[in-house]
VEXDREN-2710 file (C-alpha; in Angstrom, 1 decimal):
% VEXDREN-2710
k/r/px/py/pz
1/MET/17.9/55.5/-26.4
2/LYS/14.2/56.2/-26.9
3/LYS/13.3/55.3/-23.3
4/ILE/16.0/57.8/-22.1
5/LEU/14.6/60.5/-24.4
6/ALA/11.1/59.8/-23.1
7/LEU/12.3/60.3/-19.4
8/VAL/14.0/63.6/-20.5
9/LEU/10.8/64.7/-22.0
10/ALA/8.9/63.7/-19.1
11/VAL/10.8/66.1/-16.9
12/LEU/10.5/68.9/-19.4
13/MET/6.8/68.6/-19.8
14/CYS/6.0/67.4/-16.4
15/LEU/4.2/64.3/-17.9
16/THR/4.5/60.7/-16.8
17/VAL/5.9/58.6/-19.6
18/PHE/5.8/54.9/-20.1
19/ALA/7.4/52.4/-22.5
20/ALA/6.8/49.1/-24.3
21/CYS/5.7/47.1/-27.6
22/ASN/5.7/44.7/-30.8
23/LYS/6.6/41.6/-33.0
24/GLY/5.4/39.4/-36.1
25/GLY/4.1/36.2/-37.3
26/ASN/0.5/35.4/-38.6
27/THR/-1.6/33.3/-36.2
28/GLY/-4.8/33.9/-38.1
29/ASN/-7.1/31.7/-40.1
30/GLU/-5.5/30.2/-43.1
31/SER/-6.3/30.9/-46.6
32/THR/-6.9/28.4/-49.3
33/GLU/-4.3/30.1/-51.4
34/PRO/-1.0/28.6/-49.9
35/ALA/2.5/30.0/-50.4
36/ASN/4.9/27.9/-52.5
37/PRO/8.2/27.8/-50.7
38/THR/11.3/27.0/-52.6
39/ASP/15.0/26.6/-52.0
40/GLU/15.8/29.6/-54.4
41/ASP/13.7/32.1/-52.5
42/PRO/14.0/31.6/-48.6
43/ALA/11.5/34.5/-48.2
44/ALA/8.8/32.2/-49.5
45/LYS/9.3/30.0/-46.6
46/LEU/8.7/32.8/-44.3
47/VAL/5.5/34.1/-45.4
48/SER/2.0/33.2/-44.2
49/SER/0.2/30.3/-46.0
50/ALA/-2.6/32.9/-46.5
51/PHE/-0.1/35.1/-48.7
52/ILE/-0.8/36.0/-52.3
53/ASP/1.0/38.4/-54.5
54/PRO/-0.6/41.8/-53.8
55/ILE/0.2/43.2/-57.1
56/ASN/-0.4/40.6/-59.8
57/GLY/-2.4/38.1/-57.6
58/TRP/-4.9/40.4/-56.1
59/ASP/-7.8/39.3/-58.2
60/ALA/-8.2/36.4/-55.8
61/TYR/-8.9/38.9/-53.0
62/ASN/-11.3/40.9/-55.1
63/ASP/-13.2/37.7/-55.8
64/LEU/-13.2/36.8/-52.3
65/ILE/-14.9/40.1/-51.4
66/SER/-17.5/39.7/-54.0
67/GLN/-18.2/36.1/-52.7
68/ILE/-18.6/37.6/-49.1
69/LYS/-21.0/40.3/-50.3
70/SER/-23.2/37.7/-52.1
71/GLU/-23.1/35.0/-49.3
72/THR/-26.3/34.4/-47.6
73/ASP/-25.1/32.0/-45.0
74/TYR/-24.0/34.4/-42.3
75/ALA/-21.7/31.8/-40.6
76/LYS/-19.8/31.2/-43.7
77/ARG/-19.8/34.9/-44.5
78/THR/-17.9/35.5/-41.2
79/GLN/-15.4/32.8/-41.9
80/LEU/-14.8/34.2/-45.3
81/MET/-14.2/37.7/-43.8
82/HIS/-11.6/36.1/-41.4
83/ASP/-9.9/34.5/-44.5
84/ALA/-9.8/38.1/-46.2
85/GLU/-8.4/39.5/-43.3
86/ASP/-5.7/36.8/-43.3
87/ILE/-4.7/37.6/-46.8
88/LEU/-4.8/41.3/-46.2
89/MET/-2.6/41.0/-43.1
90/SER/-0.2/38.5/-44.6
91/ASN/1.5/40.8/-47.2
92/TYR/2.2/43.5/-44.3
93/CYS/1.3/46.6/-46.6
94/VAL/-1.2/47.4/-43.9
95/ILE/0.5/47.6/-40.5
96/PRO/-2.0/48.3/-37.7
97/ILE/-0.7/50.4/-34.8
98/TYR/-3.5/50.9/-32.3
99/TYR/-7.3/50.9/-32.1
100/TYR/-8.8/54.4/-32.1
101/ASN/-10.7/56.3/-29.6
102/ASP/-11.6/59.9/-29.9
103/VAL/-10.7/63.2/-27.9
104/TYR/-12.3/66.5/-28.1
105/MET/-12.8/69.6/-25.8
106/GLN/-16.3/70.9/-25.2
107/LYS/-17.3/73.9/-23.0
108/ASP/-19.5/73.1/-20.0
109/TYR/-22.2/75.3/-21.4
110/VAL/-22.6/73.3/-24.5
111/SER/-24.8/70.2/-24.6
112/GLY/-26.6/68.0/-27.2
113/ILE/-23.7/67.4/-29.5
114/TYR/-23.4/63.6/-30.2
115/SER/-21.3/61.3/-32.4
116/ASN/-21.9/57.7/-33.7
117/PRO/-19.2/54.8/-33.2
118/PHE/-17.9/55.9/-36.8
119/ALA/-16.5/59.4/-35.6
120/THR/-19.4/61.3/-37.2
121/LYS/-20.4/64.2/-35.0
122/PHE/-23.8/65.8/-35.0
123/PHE/-24.1/69.4/-34.1
124/MET/-27.6/70.1/-35.2
125/TYR/-29.3/69.5/-32.0
126/ALA/-26.7/71.3/-29.7
127/LYS/-28.0/73.7/-27.0
128/MET/-26.0/76.5/-25.3
129/SER/-27.0/77.5/-21.8
130/ASN/-24.8/80.7/-22.0
131/GLY/-27.6/82.4/-24.2
132/ALA/-25.4/82.3/-27.5
133/ASP/-27.1/81.5/-30.8
134/THR/-23.7/80.7/-32.5
135/LEU/-21.6/77.5/-32.0
136/ARG/-18.0/78.1/-32.7
137/ILE/-16.0/74.7/-33.4
138/ASN/-12.9/73.3/-35.1
139/LEU/-13.1/70.0/-36.9
140/ALA/-9.8/70.1/-39.1
141/SER/-8.3/72.2/-41.8
142/GLU/-9.8/73.1/-45.3
143/PRO/-12.1/70.3/-46.3
144/ASP/-11.0/68.2/-49.3
145/PHE/-14.8/67.8/-50.6
146/LEU/-18.2/69.1/-49.5
147/ASP/-20.0/66.9/-52.1
148/PRO/-21.0/64.0/-50.1
149/ALA/-20.5/61.7/-53.0
150/LEU/-16.9/62.6/-53.2
151/ASN/-15.9/62.9/-49.5
152/SER/-13.8/60.1/-47.8
153/SER/-12.5/61.9/-44.6
154/VAL/-13.9/61.8/-41.3
155/ASP/-14.2/65.7/-40.9
156/GLY/-15.8/65.8/-44.3
157/ALA/-18.3/63.2/-43.1
158/CYS/-19.2/65.6/-40.2
159/LEU/-19.7/68.6/-42.4
160/ALA/-21.9/66.5/-44.7
161/ALA/-24.0/65.1/-41.8
162/ASN/-24.9/68.6/-40.7
163/SER/-25.6/70.1/-44.1
164/PHE/-27.2/67.2/-45.9
165/ALA/-29.6/64.6/-44.8
166/GLY/-30.1/61.0/-46.2
167/LEU/-32.9/58.5/-45.9
168/TYR/-31.6/57.5/-42.5
169/THR/-29.3/59.3/-39.9
170/TYR/-28.0/58.3/-36.5
171/ASP/-29.5/59.2/-33.2
172/GLU/-27.9/60.1/-29.9
173/ASN/-27.5/56.4/-29.1
174/GLY/-25.5/55.8/-32.2
175/LYS/-28.4/53.7/-33.8
176/PRO/-29.8/54.3/-37.5
177/ALA/-32.9/56.4/-37.3
178/PRO/-35.3/57.7/-40.1
179/ALA/-34.3/61.1/-41.6
180/CYS/-35.8/61.9/-45.0
181/ALA/-37.6/58.5/-45.0
182/SER/-40.8/57.8/-42.9
183/GLY/-40.0/54.0/-43.2
184/TYR/-39.5/51.2/-45.6
185/GLU/-40.8/47.7/-46.6
186/VAL/-38.7/44.8/-47.7
187/THR/-39.6/41.6/-49.5
188/GLU/-39.4/38.4/-47.8
189/ASP/-36.3/37.4/-49.5
190/GLY/-34.5/40.6/-48.2
191/LEU/-33.6/41.7/-51.7
192/THR/-36.1/44.6/-52.6
193/TYR/-36.6/47.8/-50.6
194/THR/-39.5/50.2/-51.0
195/VAL/-38.8/53.4/-49.1
196/THR/-41.5/56.0/-48.4
197/LEU/-40.3/59.6/-47.9
198/LYS/-41.7/62.1/-45.4
199/ASP/-44.1/64.8/-46.6
200/GLY/-43.1/68.1/-47.6
201/LEU/-39.2/67.6/-48.0
202/LYS/-37.4/70.6/-49.4
203/TRP/-34.1/71.6/-50.6
204/SER/-32.6/74.8/-48.9
205/ASP/-33.6/76.8/-52.0
206/GLY/-37.2/75.9/-51.1
207/SER/-37.8/73.7/-54.1
208/ASP/-39.3/70.2/-53.5
209/LEU/-37.0/67.2/-52.8
210/THR/-38.3/64.0/-54.2
211/ALA/-37.6/60.4/-54.7
212/ALA/-36.1/61.3/-58.0
213/ASP/-33.4/63.1/-56.3
214/PHE/-32.2/60.1/-54.6
215/GLU/-32.2/57.9/-57.8
216/TYR/-30.1/60.7/-59.5
217/SER/-27.8/61.0/-56.6
218/TRP/-27.2/57.2/-56.2
219/LYS/-26.7/56.6/-59.8
220/ARG/-24.3/59.7/-59.9
221/ALA/-22.4/58.1/-57.0
222/VAL/-21.5/55.0/-59.1
223/ASP/-21.0/56.6/-62.4
224/PRO/-17.2/56.6/-63.3
225/LYS/-17.2/60.1/-64.3
226/THR/-18.0/61.1/-60.6
227/ALA/-14.9/59.0/-59.5
228/ALA/-16.5/58.6/-55.9
229/ASP/-14.1/56.9/-53.5
230/TYR/-17.1/55.0/-51.9
231/GLU/-18.8/53.9/-55.1
232/TYR/-18.2/50.2/-54.1
233/MET/-20.7/50.6/-51.4
234/PHE/-23.3/50.2/-54.1
235/SER/-21.8/46.9/-55.2
236/GLY/-24.4/44.8/-53.4
237/PHE/-27.1/46.4/-55.7
238/LYS/-28.6/44.6/-58.5
239/GLY/-27.0/45.9/-61.8
240/TYR/-23.8/47.2/-60.2
241/ASP/-21.6/44.9/-62.3
242/GLU/-23.3/46.0/-65.5
243/GLY/-22.8/49.6/-64.4
244/ALA/-26.5/50.6/-63.9
245/ILE/-27.8/50.0/-60.3
246/ASP/-31.4/49.0/-59.8
247/VAL/-32.9/52.1/-58.0
248/THR/-36.2/53.9/-59.2
249/ALA/-38.3/56.6/-58.1
250/VAL/-41.8/55.0/-58.3
251/ASP/-43.3/58.4/-57.6
252/ALA/-42.5/61.7/-55.7
253/LYS/-42.5/59.9/-52.2
254/THR/-41.5/56.4/-53.1
255/LEU/-37.9/55.0/-53.9
256/LYS/-37.5/51.2/-54.8
257/PHE/-34.2/49.5/-55.3
258/SER/-33.1/45.9/-55.4
259/LEU/-30.0/44.0/-54.0
260/THR/-28.2/40.9/-55.0
261/ALA/-28.2/39.5/-51.5
262/PRO/-29.7/40.5/-48.1
263/CYS/-27.8/43.3/-46.4
264/ALA/-28.0/43.4/-42.6
265/TYR/-26.6/47.0/-42.4
266/MET/-28.8/48.6/-45.1
267/GLU/-30.1/51.2/-42.7
268/ASP/-26.3/52.2/-42.0
269/LEU/-25.9/52.5/-45.8
270/MET/-28.8/54.8/-46.1
271/ALA/-27.3/57.0/-43.4
272/PHE/-23.9/57.2/-45.0
273/PRO/-23.0/60.4/-47.0
274/THR/-22.4/58.7/-50.3
275/PHE/-26.2/57.8/-50.1
276/TYR/-27.2/61.4/-49.4
277/PRO/-29.1/63.3/-52.1
278/VAL/-27.8/66.2/-54.2
279/LYS/-29.9/68.4/-56.4
280/LYS/-29.3/67.8/-60.0
281/GLU/-29.9/71.3/-61.2
282/ALA/-27.3/72.5/-58.8
283/VAL/-24.7/70.1/-59.6
284/GLU/-24.9/70.5/-63.3
285/ALA/-25.0/74.3/-63.2
286/ALA/-21.3/74.2/-62.8
287/ALA/-19.6/75.1/-66.1
288/ASP/-17.1/72.2/-65.8
289/TRP/-19.6/69.6/-63.9
290/GLU/-18.8/66.7/-66.2
291/THR/-15.1/66.9/-65.6
292/ASN/-15.0/68.4/-62.2
293/PRO/-18.0/66.8/-60.4
294/GLY/-17.4/68.6/-57.1
295/ALA/-17.3/72.0/-58.7
296/TRP/-20.9/72.9/-57.6
297/CYS/-20.2/73.1/-54.0
298/GLN/-16.6/74.5/-53.8
299/GLU/-17.9/77.9/-52.7
300/ALA/-20.5/79.1/-50.1
301/GLY/-24.3/79.1/-51.0
302/PHE/-24.5/75.7/-52.6
303/VAL/-27.9/74.0/-52.3
304/SER/-28.3/71.2/-49.6
305/ASN/-31.1/69.7/-47.6
306/GLY/-29.7/69.2/-44.0
307/ALA/-29.9/71.3/-40.8
308/TYR/-27.4/73.9/-41.9
309/VAL/-26.5/75.6/-45.2
310/CYS/-23.0/77.0/-46.0
311/THR/-23.4/80.8/-46.2
312/GLY/-19.8/81.8/-46.0
313/TRP/-16.4/80.3/-46.8
314/ASN/-13.0/82.1/-46.3
315/HIS/-10.7/79.3/-47.7
316/ASP/-8.2/77.9/-45.4
317/THR/-9.5/80.1/-42.5
318/SER/-13.1/79.8/-41.7
319/MET/-16.5/78.6/-42.8
320/THR/-20.0/79.8/-41.6
321/TYR/-23.2/77.6/-41.7
322/GLU/-26.7/79.0/-40.8
323/LYS/-29.9/77.1/-39.9
324/ASN/-31.9/75.8/-43.0
325/PRO/-35.5/76.7/-42.3
326/TYR/-36.5/73.9/-45.0
327/PHE/-34.8/71.2/-42.8
328/TYR/-37.3/68.5/-42.3
329/ASN/-36.7/68.7/-38.5
330/ALA/-35.9/72.4/-38.3
331/ASP/-38.2/73.0/-35.3
332/ALA/-35.8/70.9/-33.2
333/VAL/-32.6/73.0/-34.3
334/THR/-32.1/75.8/-31.7
335/ILE/-28.5/77.0/-32.8
336/ASP/-28.9/79.5/-35.6
337/LYS/-25.2/79.6/-36.7
338/ILE/-22.1/77.4/-36.8
339/GLU/-18.8/79.0/-37.3
340/TYR/-16.0/76.6/-38.2
341/MET/-12.3/77.4/-37.6
342/LEU/-10.3/75.7/-40.3
343/SER/-6.8/74.7/-38.9
344/ALA/-4.8/71.5/-38.4
345/ASP/-2.6/73.4/-36.0
346/ASP/-3.2/71.6/-32.7
347/THR/-1.5/74.4/-30.6
348/ALA/-3.3/77.2/-32.2
349/ILE/-6.6/75.3/-31.9
350/TYR/-6.2/74.7/-28.0
351/ALA/-5.1/78.3/-27.6
352/ALA/-8.3/79.4/-29.4
353/TYR/-10.2/77.1/-27.2
354/ASN/-8.7/78.4/-23.9
355/ALA/-9.0/81.9/-25.1
356/GLY/-12.8/81.4/-25.3
357/ASN/-12.9/81.6/-29.0
358/LEU/-14.1/78.1/-29.6
359/ASP/-16.9/76.1/-27.8
360/PHE/-15.8/72.8/-29.2
361/ALA/-12.3/71.6/-30.5
362/ASP/-12.0/68.2/-32.1
363/SER/-8.1/68.2/-31.6
364/VAL/-5.8/68.3/-28.6
365/PRO/-2.1/68.7/-28.6
366/THR/-0.2/65.5/-27.5
367/ASP/1.7/67.2/-24.9
368/GLU/-1.5/68.6/-23.0
369/ILE/-3.4/65.2/-22.8
370/ALA/-1.7/63.9/-19.7
371/THR/-2.5/67.2/-17.8
372/LEU/-6.0/67.1/-18.9
373/ILE/-6.4/63.6/-17.5
374/GLU/-4.5/64.2/-14.2
375/ASN/-6.5/67.3/-13.6
376/LYS/-9.9/65.4/-14.6
377/ASN/-10.7/68.4/-16.7
378/PRO/-14.6/68.1/-17.2
379/GLU/-14.4/69.7/-20.7
380/PHE/-11.9/67.0/-22.0
381/HIS/-13.7/64.0/-23.4
382/ILE/-12.6/60.4/-24.5
383/VAL/-15.0/58.4/-26.5
384/ASP/-14.8/54.9/-28.0
385/GLU/-14.6/54.4/-31.7
386/LEU/-14.5/51.4/-34.0
387/GLY/-11.4/52.0/-36.1
388/THR/-7.7/51.4/-36.5
389/TYR/-4.6/53.7/-36.7
390/TYR/-2.3/52.2/-39.1
391/VAL/0.7/52.6/-41.4
392/ALA/0.4/51.7/-45.2
393/PHE/3.0/50.6/-47.7
394/ASN/2.7/51.5/-51.3
395/ALA/2.9/47.9/-52.8
396/ASN/4.2/49.5/-56.0
397/SER/7.0/51.6/-54.2
398/LYS/10.3/51.3/-56.0
399/LEU/11.6/50.3/-52.6
400/PHE/10.6/46.7/-53.6
401/GLU/12.1/46.9/-57.0
402/GLY/13.8/43.8/-58.0
403/LYS/12.3/41.8/-55.0
404/THR/10.0/38.8/-55.4
405/PRO/6.5/39.3/-53.8
406/ALA/7.5/37.1/-50.8
407/GLN/10.7/39.2/-50.3
408/ALA/8.8/42.4/-50.4
409/ALA/6.4/41.0/-47.8
410/CYS/9.3/40.0/-45.5
411/MET/10.8/43.5/-45.8
412/ARG/7.5/44.9/-44.7
413/GLN/7.0/42.6/-41.9
414/ALA/10.5/43.4/-40.6
415/PHE/9.3/47.1/-40.4
416/SER/6.1/45.9/-38.6
417/ILE/7.7/44.0/-35.9
418/LEU/10.2/46.8/-35.2
419/ILE/7.4/49.3/-34.3
420/ASP/7.1/49.8/-30.5
421/ARG/3.3/50.2/-30.5
422/ASP/3.0/50.3/-26.7
423/TYR/5.3/53.3/-26.5
424/ILE/3.2/55.0/-29.1
425/CYS/-0.1/54.2/-27.2
426/ASP/1.4/55.4/-23.8
427/ASN/3.3/58.4/-25.0
428/MET/1.4/59.8/-28.0
429/GLY/-2.0/58.3/-27.6
430/GLN/-2.3/58.6/-23.8
431/THR/-5.9/57.9/-23.7
432/GLY/-6.1/54.2/-23.1
433/GLN/-5.4/53.2/-26.9
434/VAL/-4.9/49.3/-27.3
435/ALA/-1.9/48.3/-29.4
436/ALA/-3.2/46.7/-32.6
437/ASN/-2.2/43.2/-33.8
438/ALA/-4.8/42.9/-36.6
439/TYR/-6.7/45.4/-38.9
440/ILE/-10.4/44.7/-37.8
441/PRO/-10.8/46.6/-34.6
442/LEU/-11.7/45.2/-31.3
443/GLY/-15.4/44.8/-30.6
444/MET/-16.7/45.0/-34.2
445/ALA/-19.7/42.7/-34.9
446/ASP/-19.0/39.7/-37.1
447/GLY/-22.2/39.9/-38.9
448/ASN/-23.5/36.7/-37.4
449/GLY/-24.6/37.8/-33.9
450/GLY/-21.1/37.8/-32.5
451/ILE/-17.8/39.8/-32.1
452/PHE/-15.4/39.4/-34.9
453/LYS/-12.4/40.0/-32.5
454/ALA/-13.2/40.0/-28.9
455/THR/-9.8/40.2/-27.2
456/ALA/-6.5/41.9/-28.0
457/GLU/-4.9/38.5/-27.6
458/GLU/-6.2/37.4/-31.0
459/GLY/-4.1/38.6/-33.8
460/TYR/-1.3/38.3/-36.3
461/TYR/1.7/39.2/-34.1
462/ASP/2.7/40.0/-30.6
463/ALA/2.0/43.7/-30.3
464/TYR/4.4/44.0/-27.2
465/ALA/7.4/42.0/-28.3
466/THR/9.8/44.7/-28.6
467/ASN/9.5/44.9/-24.7
468/ASN/8.9/41.3/-24.1
469/ASP/11.8/40.1/-26.2
470/HIS/13.7/43.1/-27.6
471/GLU/16.8/41.0/-28.9
472/GLY/14.6/38.5/-30.2
473/THR/12.5/41.0/-32.3
474/LEU/15.6/42.6/-33.7
475/ALA/17.0/39.1/-34.6
476/LYS/13.7/38.3/-36.4
477/ALA/13.6/41.6/-38.3
478/LYS/17.2/40.7/-39.4
479/GLU/16.2/37.4/-40.5
480/LEU/13.4/38.6/-42.5
481/LEU/15.6/41.3/-44.2
482/GLU/18.3/38.7/-44.8
483/ALA/15.8/36.5/-46.7
484/ALA/14.9/39.5/-48.8
485/GLY/18.6/39.9/-49.8
486/PHE/19.8/42.3/-47.3
487/LYS/23.2/42.2/-45.5
488/PHE/24.4/43.3/-42.1
489/GLY/27.5/44.5/-40.6
490/ASP/29.1/43.5/-37.3
491/ASP/27.3/46.2/-35.6
492/GLY/24.0/44.4/-36.3
493/LYS/22.9/47.3/-38.6
494/LEU/22.4/47.1/-42.5
495/SER/25.5/47.3/-44.4
496/ALA/26.4/50.1/-46.8
497/GLU/26.2/47.5/-49.4
498/THR/22.4/47.0/-49.0
499/PRO/20.8/50.1/-47.4
500/ILE/17.2/50.8/-46.9
501/GLU/16.2/54.5/-47.1
502/ILE/12.6/55.5/-47.0
503/GLU/10.4/58.5/-46.9
504/TYR/7.3/58.6/-44.5
505/LEU/4.4/60.7/-45.4
506/THR/2.1/62.3/-43.0
507/ASN/-0.2/65.4/-42.6
508/GLU/0.7/68.2/-40.1
509/SER/-0.3/67.2/-36.6
510/THR/1.7/67.1/-33.4
511/GLY/0.6/63.5/-32.6
512/HIS/1.2/62.1/-36.2
513/ILE/4.7/63.6/-36.1
514/ALA/5.5/62.3/-32.7
515/ILE/4.5/58.8/-33.9
516/ALA/6.6/59.2/-37.1
517/GLU/9.6/60.2/-35.0
518/SER/9.1/57.1/-32.7
519/MET/9.0/54.6/-35.6
520/GLN/12.1/56.6/-37.0
521/GLN/13.9/55.6/-33.9
522/ASP/12.6/52.0/-34.0
523/PHE/13.8/51.5/-37.6
524/GLU/17.2/53.1/-36.9
525/GLU/18.0/50.2/-34.6
526/ILE/18.9/48.1/-37.4
527/GLY/20.2/50.9/-39.8
528/ILE/16.9/51.6/-41.7
529/LYS/16.9/55.4/-42.5
530/MET/13.6/57.1/-42.7
531/THR/12.9/60.7/-43.4
532/ILE/9.6/62.3/-42.5
533/GLN/7.8/64.4/-45.0
534/GLN/4.8/66.7/-43.8
535/GLN/2.1/67.7/-46.2
536/ASP/-1.1/70.0/-46.0
537/TRP/-4.1/67.9/-45.5
538/ASN/-5.7/67.9/-49.0
539/VAL/-2.3/67.5/-50.6
540/PHE/-1.5/64.5/-48.4
541/LEU/-4.8/62.8/-49.1
542/GLU/-4.2/63.0/-52.9
543/GLU/-0.6/61.9/-52.7
544/ARG/-1.7/58.8/-50.7
545/LYS/-4.7/58.1/-53.2
546/GLN/-2.3/58.4/-56.2
547/GLY/0.3/56.1/-54.7
548/ASN/2.9/58.9/-54.5
549/PHE/4.6/57.4/-51.4
550/ASP/6.7/54.6/-49.9
551/ILE/5.2/54.5/-46.6
552/ALA/2.3/56.7/-45.1
553/ARG/0.3/57.5/-42.0
554/GLU/-3.1/56.1/-42.3
555/GLY/-6.3/55.7/-40.3
556/TRP/-9.7/54.2/-40.9
557/ILE/-12.7/54.6/-38.8
558/ALA/-15.4/52.1/-39.7
559/ASP/-18.5/53.3/-41.8
560/PHE/-20.7/50.8/-40.2
561/ASN/-20.5/48.0/-37.7
562/ASP/-19.5/45.1/-40.1
563/PRO/-16.0/44.0/-41.0
564/ILE/-16.7/44.2/-44.8
565/ASN/-16.5/47.8/-44.8
566/MET/-12.9/47.6/-43.6
567/LEU/-12.2/44.8/-46.1
568/GLU/-13.8/46.0/-49.3
569/MET/-11.9/49.1/-49.3
570/TRP/-8.9/47.1/-50.5
571/ILE/-10.3/45.8/-53.7
572/THR/-8.4/46.9/-56.7
573/SER/-11.1/49.4/-58.0
574/SER/-11.7/51.1/-54.7
575/GLY/-11.0/54.9/-54.3
576/ASN/-9.6/54.1/-50.8
577/ASN/-7.1/51.4/-51.9
578/ASP/-4.1/53.7/-51.2
579/CYS/-1.8/50.6/-50.9
580/GLN/-2.4/50.3/-54.7
581/PHE/-3.2/46.4/-54.5
582/GLY/-3.4/44.9/-58.0
583/ARG/-2.7/48.2/-59.9
584/TYR/1.0/47.7/-61.1
585/ASP/2.5/45.8/-64.1
586/GLY/6.1/46.7/-64.0
587/TRP/8.8/48.8/-62.6
588/ASP/9.1/51.2/-65.3
589/LYS/6.8/54.0/-64.1
END
């Protein structure tokens, strides 16, 4: 049915449509936490030996992440990260769909814009050969947070990178490079860093920026009152477990901090937005700063230290940023102003770009991609990224009420193997995405001089099984659901006695909706009923964070090139733990 629909759409849109995709079964490294199959619970015989209860047993995962972050034997550390991914994948709350690449439109008179492998785009060194001094761009809709300590979205990171500056940044080759720092020294044991700041650093209001500003900002980021989603990025710092990280401003130009174990990606951390400085006097000038930590930068005019300063903000419509004359590298900034169109409407964004009202658009409608590729449009760009597009189940969803942990895992695995990932890659992605069979993306370093996952053949299930063995995939999904207590009728679909009805949460985007509709058809093959709920971006982010969903659209672009950043986000205390691992103690909410 879906393949027929695809052919009809192909005629209507003059696009070439393909088809294919997925299955299940863990083939990764085994954990030392074996399942305990019993005759009473047939589902326990079907889960991986790496499986642990994602609600009441998740402390074992938390402890493993702590062990990884303190491990100094890098080969052992790599193996432990494989073990952590085994545990994560075995409960099927995280269902990878494909590995990311990025697409955008950029006018041919614009140059100098670059991004790192983690999807952060840098506009400050852009040049325009048409003589304009204003760059007009779209990144996304209304930003959730502009406070770099509170942001957890890719578009927010882009805004932060162009309006704040950390000790380090990324150069045009995607490598860490000094920003506010002139350099650093590290002790022989790799535990204590002494960073020297550049001369003459200033805030955008002209006041001096010193090492004390970094000390304040880092300690603020780990303060529970701040509630920063990324506060766990400081977990490798000495004193973190006691609630007081070891970072000190020795003098105005010298910052000193200590770690509990050597960190091979420390420069990447120093370039990450959560490590950016914010001015104490500006933050605490907001009347409700203690209860609303991001209040200080919710309107234009806030103090920053990057290449641009926010000077205008028409909420939900536009933002204006102007060149900061106090930026440490202001002489290299030639564009005086950046105007941001705030929208998540792909069609409206594309129309504005084609009308000449945008110079850069970070979004392209799904039904335009094939034509852009076929015509070899030089303004259409595809770049590689380290990240995974995935679907997440809320481990606490009442969908699993009354089920054992193993039964709930079997339910989620049934959903996973029904998803036609290849169809999604070919028809919604269309830019060479690779169907995902593991969470850690292809090509990510392993922290020990190698690659964590070098080929698409390595993984936890056959990502193409719905094409290779369609009937076998349906039979396996039914077996998993029957083990979880569901019954099927003679038509091969769930009986009315044991229905499954779920709601899929996503933000508004043509591509995301198309993917949701594809999965909706996949699930319907065995009688699973899925409705799709679209939400505005900021509402969507908060609903996921609070666990107010059954199943939701997700995506994660790596923050640095090491698997730990994609694994530590799932510890119980993490602000990015949308699956709510370890956070539920009963079904009485």
